Backbone bond lengths (Angstrom), bond angles and torsions (degrees), N, CA, C in turn:
res aa  C-N    CA-C-N  psi(-1)  N-CA   C-N-CA  omega(-1)  CA-C   N-CA-C  phi
1 X - - - 1.445 - - 1.533 109.14 -
2 X 1.319 116.30 133.75 1.452 121.12 178.38 1.523 109.74 -82.23
3 X 1.310 115.03 143.97 1.457 120.41 177.26 1.525 108.38 -110.07
4 X 1.314 115.63 127.79 1.463 121.41 176.66 1.514 106.21 -104.10
5 X 1.304 115.83 100.13 1.462 120.21 -172.07 1.528 111.71 -75.51
6 X 1.312 114.16 162.74 1.460 120.37 176.87 1.524 109.77 -58.76
7 X 1.323 117.01 -40.93 1.457 120.90 -178.55 1.530 111.17 -61.71
8 X 1.343 116.31 -41.90 1.467 120.18 177.93 1.524 110.74 -65.10
9 X 1.325 116.37 -44.35 1.466 121.21 178.30 1.532 110.28 -57.95
10 X 1.311 116.34 -46.91 1.460 121.31 -177.96 1.528 111.02 -62.17
11 X 1.298 117.28 -40.29 1.463 120.91 178.22 1.533 110.86 -66.90
12 X 1.329 117.07 -40.52 1.462 120.76 177.75 1.523 111.14 -62.53
13 X 1.317 116.83 -40.20 1.463 120.73 179.37 1.524 110.31 -64.89
14 X 1.322 117.42 -36.07 1.464 120.28 177.08 1.526 111.16 -60.99
15 X 1.327 116.50 -37.77 1.460 120.50 177.68 1.527 109.85 -65.27
16 X 1.327 116.65 -43.38 1.464 120.57 177.95 1.519 111.35 -61.15
17 X 1.326 116.54 -41.20 1.461 121.57 -179.01 1.523 110.68 -62.44
18 X 1.315 116.38 -40.25 1.460 120.41 178.52 1.531 109.94 -59.41
19 X 1.330 117.06 -42.86 1.465 121.56 179.59 1.534 110.97 -69.51
20 X 1.305 117.42 -41.06 1.471 121.14 179.98 1.526 110.18 -63.99
21 X 1.319 117.38 -44.47 1.473 120.53 179.38 1.524 111.57 -62.17
22 X 1.331 115.78 -36.37 1.467 119.62 -178.12 1.524 112.29 -72.27
23 X 1.335 117.54 -28.17 1.457 120.43 -171.38 1.526 115.82 -116.27
24 X 1.323 117.81 -23.31 1.461 119.37 -171.73 1.516 108.38 -163.61
25 X 1.298 116.75 110.39 1.464 120.96 178.81 1.528 108.01 -94.62
26 X 1.339 117.60 94.02 1.464 119.50 -174.83 1.528 112.16 -69.30
27 X 1.316 114.67 144.09 1.466 119.97 173.32 1.524 110.27 -81.20
28 X 1.317 115.49 -28.12 1.458 120.68 -178.33 1.526 109.26 -147.01
29 X 1.329 114.82 149.70 1.456 121.85 176.27 1.523 106.73 -117.22
30 X 1.323 115.43 127.71 1.460 121.09 179.73 1.519 108.38 -115.52
31 X 1.322 116.08 112.46 1.460 121.57 179.57 1.520 109.22 -90.47
32 X 1.315 115.57 134.57 1.456 120.92 178.55 1.523 108.60 -87.92
33 X 1.310 114.93 107.87 1.463 123.66 174.74 1.523 112.96 45.17
34 X 1.303 116.27 -151.26 1.455 122.26 -176.32 1.520 112.86 -62.30
35 X 1.323 116.60 -41.36 1.457 120.93 -174.81 1.514 114.16 -59.62
36 X 1.309 117.28 -36.60 1.448 120.60 -176.95 1.507 115.31 -98.09
37 X 1.324 116.77 -8.62 1.463 118.98 -170.96 1.524 114.34 -68.54
38 X 1.308 117.92 -43.51 1.469 119.34 -179.97 1.522 110.29 -64.25
39 X 1.331 116.07 -48.14 1.458 119.87 178.69 1.526 110.39 -62.05
40 X 1.322 117.21 -43.40 1.461 121.37 178.27 1.515 112.32 -58.52
41 X 1.328 116.16 -42.52 1.469 120.65 179.61 1.526 111.12 -61.57
42 X 1.308 116.89 -45.98 1.457 119.49 -179.02 1.520 112.14 -69.43
43 X 1.331 117.00 -39.13 1.464 119.30 175.91 1.525 110.72 -60.65
44 X 1.323 115.99 -45.89 1.466 120.01 -179.97 1.526 110.77 -60.27
45 X 1.305 116.25 -43.33 1.461 120.48 -179.08 1.526 111.29 -63.14
46 X 1.326 116.67 -47.87 1.458 120.16 -177.41 1.526 113.10 -74.09
47 X 1.337 116.79 -25.09 1.462 120.59 175.38 1.527 111.41 -86.38
48 X 1.324 116.06 -1.33 1.466 121.96 -176.53 1.535 110.21 53.52
49 X 1.314 114.05 46.16 1.457 121.87 -177.69 1.524 108.49 -117.90
50 X 1.322 116.11 112.86 1.466 120.53 -177.81 1.526 112.38 -85.14
51 X 1.309 117.36 -0.39 1.463 121.06 -179.00 1.528 110.34 -93.59
52 X 1.315 115.60 71.08 1.460 122.22 177.01 1.518 108.28 -109.46
53 X 1.319 115.48 124.98 1.457 121.14 179.52 1.518 108.62 -128.38
54 X 1.308 115.64 164.10 1.454 120.47 174.96 1.517 108.84 -137.12
55 X 1.298 115.00 156.44 1.458 119.74 170.76 1.515 107.41 -129.56
56 X 1.301 115.26 160.46 1.459 121.25 -179.21 1.512 109.65 -112.45
57 X 1.305 115.04 153.68 1.458 119.33 177.42 1.522 109.18 -145.19
58 X 1.311 113.95 148.46 1.459 120.25 174.94 1.517 107.13 -127.06
59 X 1.306 115.78 119.06 1.449 119.65 172.17 1.528 111.59 -141.60
60 X 1.322 114.71 19.52 1.458 121.38 173.01 1.518 108.45 -133.54
61 X 1.296 115.86 145.45 1.459 121.73 169.14 1.512 104.76 -119.36
62 X 1.318 113.85 106.62 1.459 121.67 -169.98 1.524 107.92 58.24
63 X 1.311 120.52 -111.84 1.464 121.03 -179.70 1.523 112.29 -106.22
64 X 1.323 117.89 0.99 1.465 122.47 -178.16 1.526 110.67 -92.64
65 X 1.335 116.50 123.93 1.461 120.65 177.37 1.522 109.43 -73.70
66 X 1.333 116.14 132.55 1.455 121.73 -179.53 1.527 110.67 -87.05
67 X 1.322 116.88 162.96 1.461 122.12 177.30 1.522 111.97 -79.97
68 X 1.313 116.88 -15.40 1.467 121.37 -177.94 1.525 109.99 -120.32
69 X 1.318 114.33 159.57 1.466 120.68 176.75 1.517 107.29 -119.51
70 X 1.308 115.85 126.53 1.457 120.98 176.84 1.527 107.60 -105.60
71 X 1.328 116.48 109.38 1.466 121.51 178.03 1.522 107.51 -103.28
72 X 1.321 115.58 128.73 1.459 119.24 -178.20 1.525 110.14 -142.13
73 X 1.305 115.45 174.17 1.473 122.47 -173.18 1.523 110.13 58.56
74 X 1.319 115.75 42.63 1.465 121.00 -179.14 1.526 108.42 -79.09
75 X 1.325 117.76 117.83 1.467 119.57 179.51 1.530 111.26 -72.67
76 X 1.310 115.99 154.61 1.460 120.89 176.34 1.525 108.08 -81.15
77 X 1.307 116.26 105.59 1.458 121.75 -178.73 1.518 111.29 -110.51
78 X 1.322 116.91 20.35 1.467 121.35 -173.76 1.527 113.41 -63.89
79 X 1.316 118.34 -22.60 1.470 119.65 -179.60 1.529 112.92 -86.72
80 X 1.334 116.74 -2.51 1.458 121.09 -179.40 1.523 110.37 -104.00
81 X 1.319 116.41 141.69 1.456 121.42 -179.23 1.526 113.40 -102.89
82 X 1.336 117.27 -34.30 1.463 121.63 -175.46 1.525 108.68 -115.13
83 X 1.327 115.61 109.39 1.456 121.56 -173.18 1.523 109.92 -119.43
84 X 1.327 115.57 131.67 1.457 122.32 176.47 1.528 107.74 -106.19
85 X 1.333 116.85 116.74 1.460 121.46 176.32 1.523 107.83 -94.62
86 X 1.327 116.01 132.13 1.462 121.48 -174.85 1.529 109.34 -123.86
87 X 1.329 115.20 131.76 1.463 120.38 174.34 1.522 108.34 -146.57
88 X 1.313 116.35 164.43 1.459 119.29 -179.69 1.523 111.65 -78.47
89 X 1.337 116.93 -33.77 1.456 119.59 -179.10 1.524 109.66 -154.63
90 X 1.320 114.80 159.17 1.455 121.35 173.62 1.517 106.74 -121.35
91 X 1.329 115.78 114.29 1.457 120.70 178.53 1.527 108.80 -97.82
92 X 1.317 118.68 -87.08 1.475 120.51 178.99 1.522 111.76 -91.73
93 X 1.322 117.69 -7.81 1.467 124.94 177.60 1.523 113.82 70.38
94 X 1.311 117.48 15.45 1.464 120.26 178.88 1.514 113.09 -62.04
95 X 1.320 117.51 -50.20 1.461 121.42 -178.95 1.516 111.19 -65.97
96 X 1.311 116.61 -47.08 1.470 121.15 -178.17 1.522 111.21 -60.27
97 X 1.333 117.38 -47.67 1.466 119.11 -177.13 1.524 111.51 -68.79
98 X 1.317 117.17 -32.25 1.471 119.37 175.95 1.534 109.59 -66.42
99 X 1.337 117.06 -40.44 1.468 120.85 177.71 1.528 110.83 -64.66
100 X 1.327 117.26 -42.28 1.468 121.32 178.30 1.529 109.70 -60.94
101 X 1.307 116.70 -43.39 1.461 121.66 178.92 1.527 111.09 -58.80
102 X 1.321 116.54 -46.73 1.468 121.07 179.17 1.527 110.11 -60.88
103 X 1.321 117.31 -45.26 1.466 121.50 -178.34 1.521 111.83 -66.04
104 X 1.323 116.66 -44.12 1.462 119.83 178.91 1.528 111.76 -64.19
105 X 1.323 116.92 -38.70 1.463 120.59 176.88 1.521 112.03 -66.68
106 X 1.330 116.05 -24.05 1.467 120.19 178.58 1.527 111.59 -87.89
107 X 1.330 117.53 0.65 1.456 120.75 174.48 1.508 116.78 101.13
108 X 1.327 118.47 12.31 1.464 119.68 177.88 1.524 109.52 -60.07
109 X 1.319 116.41 137.26 1.466 121.34 -179.06 1.528 111.69 -85.51
110 X 1.344 116.30 -35.25 1.463 119.82 -176.92 1.522 108.80 -149.25
111 X 1.318 115.37 124.19 1.460 121.71 177.75 1.522 107.83 -121.35
112 X 1.324 114.94 126.58 1.459 121.65 175.94 1.519 107.68 -119.26
113 X 1.315 116.43 138.82 1.462 122.63 -179.44 1.515 108.89 -110.53
114 X 1.335 116.40 134.83 1.458 122.39 176.26 1.522 107.69 -126.76
115 X 1.315 116.59 129.48 1.459 121.43 174.69 1.523 108.33 -143.55
116 X 1.307 115.62 146.67 1.451 119.70 -179.19 1.528 111.57 -68.45
117 X 1.323 116.15 -48.72 1.462 120.62 -173.61 1.522 111.03 -115.17
118 X 1.307 116.99 122.37 1.457 122.15 176.22 1.517 110.08 -97.70
119 X 1.319 116.59 87.80 1.466 120.50 178.21 1.525 109.10 -70.59
120 X 1.319 115.88 -45.58 1.466 124.35 174.68 1.528 113.95 53.48
121 X 1.342 115.62 51.00 1.463 120.22 171.72 1.523 108.54 -67.69
122 X 1.335 116.25 151.51 1.465 119.11 177.98 1.532 109.80 -59.76
123 X 1.305 117.66 136.30 1.455 131.86 8.17 1.536 113.15 -104.00
124 X 1.317 119.38 37.51 1.466 122.57 -172.96 1.523 113.31 -56.71
125 X 1.320 118.37 -48.72 1.468 120.55 -176.35 1.526 111.08 -60.25
126 X 1.318 116.98 -43.71 1.471 120.76 178.96 1.525 110.36 -64.36
127 X 1.330 116.52 -46.02 1.466 120.36 179.60 1.524 111.25 -59.06
128 X 1.313 116.28 -47.67 1.466 120.29 -176.80 1.520 111.95 -67.92
129 X 1.320 116.91 -39.32 1.468 119.61 -179.17 1.526 111.61 -65.25
130 X 1.315 116.73 -26.89 1.464 121.90 -179.13 1.532 112.79 -102.06
131 X 1.318 117.63 6.28 1.466 121.58 -170.40 1.528 115.68 -79.12
132 X 1.315 117.05 -21.84 1.455 119.59 -174.34 1.517 113.27 92.50
133 X 1.332 118.09 1.02 1.465 120.64 175.39 1.524 108.61 -69.01
134 X 1.317 116.26 137.17 1.463 120.40 178.15 1.525 110.63 -68.53
135 X 1.329 116.29 -34.56 1.459 120.95 -179.10 1.515 108.87 -157.69
136 X 1.322 115.88 146.94 1.458 123.44 174.10 1.518 105.99 -124.72
137 X 1.331 116.77 118.80 1.460 121.85 -175.31 1.520 109.46 -114.41
138 X 1.334 116.09 126.10 1.459 122.54 174.93 1.525 108.12 -135.41
139 X 1.320 116.20 165.98 1.464 119.61 173.80 1.517 109.01 -96.69
140 X 1.320 115.55 169.77 1.462 120.14 178.50 1.530 112.21 -95.27
141 X 1.339 115.98 36.55 1.459 119.28 174.86 1.521 110.46 -64.23
142 X 1.330 116.34 -21.66 1.464 123.21 173.29 1.524 107.15 -126.32
143 X 1.331 117.92 143.75 1.466 118.78 179.22 1.527 111.04 -67.78
144 X 1.319 116.32 138.80 1.460 121.62 177.51 1.527 107.03 -118.83
145 X 1.332 116.84 105.13 1.461 120.32 -176.86 1.525 111.72 -67.90
146 X 1.306 116.19 160.82 1.471 122.71 -176.76 1.518 112.44 -54.74
147 X 1.316 117.99 -38.41 1.463 120.15 -177.38 1.529 113.49 -70.08
148 X 1.319 117.34 -11.57 1.467 120.85 178.01 1.528 112.23 -101.34
149 X 1.302 116.70 -0.84 1.463 120.75 -179.18 1.525 110.16 -89.11
150 X 1.325 115.70 149.60 1.456 121.80 -178.62 1.519 108.33 -146.22
151 X 1.313 116.29 168.33 1.469 121.88 -170.34 1.527 113.73 -55.21
152 X 1.308 119.13 -42.43 1.466 121.60 -174.72 1.528 113.23 -82.78
153 X 1.317 117.96 -3.27 1.461 121.92 -175.28 1.524 111.15 -81.43
154 X 1.326 115.63 128.93 1.459 123.05 171.66 1.516 106.84 -119.06
155 X 1.322 116.18 124.44 1.461 121.21 179.03 1.521 107.64 -110.43
156 X 1.306 115.58 115.84 1.460 121.03 178.91 1.516 109.44 -89.12
157 X 1.306 115.70 128.96 1.458 121.21 -178.87 1.517 110.51 -82.91
158 X 1.314 114.67 135.79 1.463 118.80 173.13 1.528 110.62 -95.58
159 X 1.339 117.57 1.69 1.470 122.60 -177.84 1.523 113.22 -57.52
160 X 1.345 119.69 -47.47 1.466 117.95 179.82 1.534 112.91 -59.58
161 X 1.306 115.56 -37.48 1.462 119.73 178.64 1.528 110.35 -65.93
162 X 1.327 117.06 -44.56 1.466 120.47 178.79 1.528 111.09 -64.69
163 X 1.327 117.34 -41.55 1.467 120.98 179.67 1.526 111.04 -62.04
164 X 1.307 115.70 -44.13 1.471 118.65 179.44 1.523 110.90 -66.24
165 X 1.324 117.44 -37.16 1.465 120.47 178.89 1.527 110.35 -64.81
166 X 1.331 116.58 -43.33 1.473 120.43 178.20 1.528 110.48 -62.83
167 X 1.316 116.67 -42.40 1.458 120.57 178.58 1.527 110.60 -61.11
168 X 1.312 117.48 -44.26 1.469 120.74 179.24 1.528 111.11 -60.96
169 X 1.325 116.92 -39.80 1.466 120.53 179.74 1.527 110.15 -64.62
170 X 1.335 117.35 -46.77 1.454 120.69 -177.46 1.518 113.28 -70.37
171 X 1.316 117.10 -24.69 1.465 120.49 179.29 1.521 111.66 -99.10
172 X 1.341 116.11 16.10 1.468 122.01 -177.81 1.522 111.56 52.88
173 X 1.297 115.57 36.54 1.462 121.34 177.56 1.517 110.84 -91.47
174 X 1.311 115.40 -155.56 1.451 121.00 -176.11 1.526 110.74 -122.63
175 X 1.319 116.12 116.16 1.464 120.44 175.03 1.527 109.13 -65.45
176 X 1.319 116.12 -35.68 1.472 121.08 179.35 1.514 111.12 -58.47
177 X 1.320 117.55 -32.76 1.469 120.90 -177.59 1.531 112.28 -63.15
178 X 1.327 117.66 -21.12 1.455 121.43 179.79 1.521 112.36 -65.54
179 X 1.304 116.62 -20.62 1.460 120.65 -172.89 1.531 113.63 -109.81
180 X 1.309 116.57 5.68 1.472 119.14 179.93 1.499 111.01 -86.00
């Protein structure tokens, strides 16, 4: 079993922050429930952004997925224009698109979604493409076939990072140095 240490996580978040600062300076970060909260907290800390909020959602009853999504504890973000939604993964995109809808109805000017894993089970691609999100960013930790891609989707490759890590191992270098 592989261990993903806190130190590795923290270094990965620093890389994400560098990209976020270069492309989109969010006024607020909205973490989706448990999955996005840890990542949201670290992003907020490293971006020096005290506007971190979370919302809760229920779409499972024990292990059974429900037909409806109940989103609650929705913060009032109407005074913010640039919102970064953070989650660990996007499966069917039900929760994310419902959150985008709420934010857009409240007057958000630009909503960007960031998730580590783009599972994109049907009907996620259709939902996201029609959601009003300016951009949806995921990594290629899972393959995303052409039929699941849409205009607003950005897939960040982890290949360069893996290649450099392999090179460091074979040259008796330091994998840790990749994240400094």
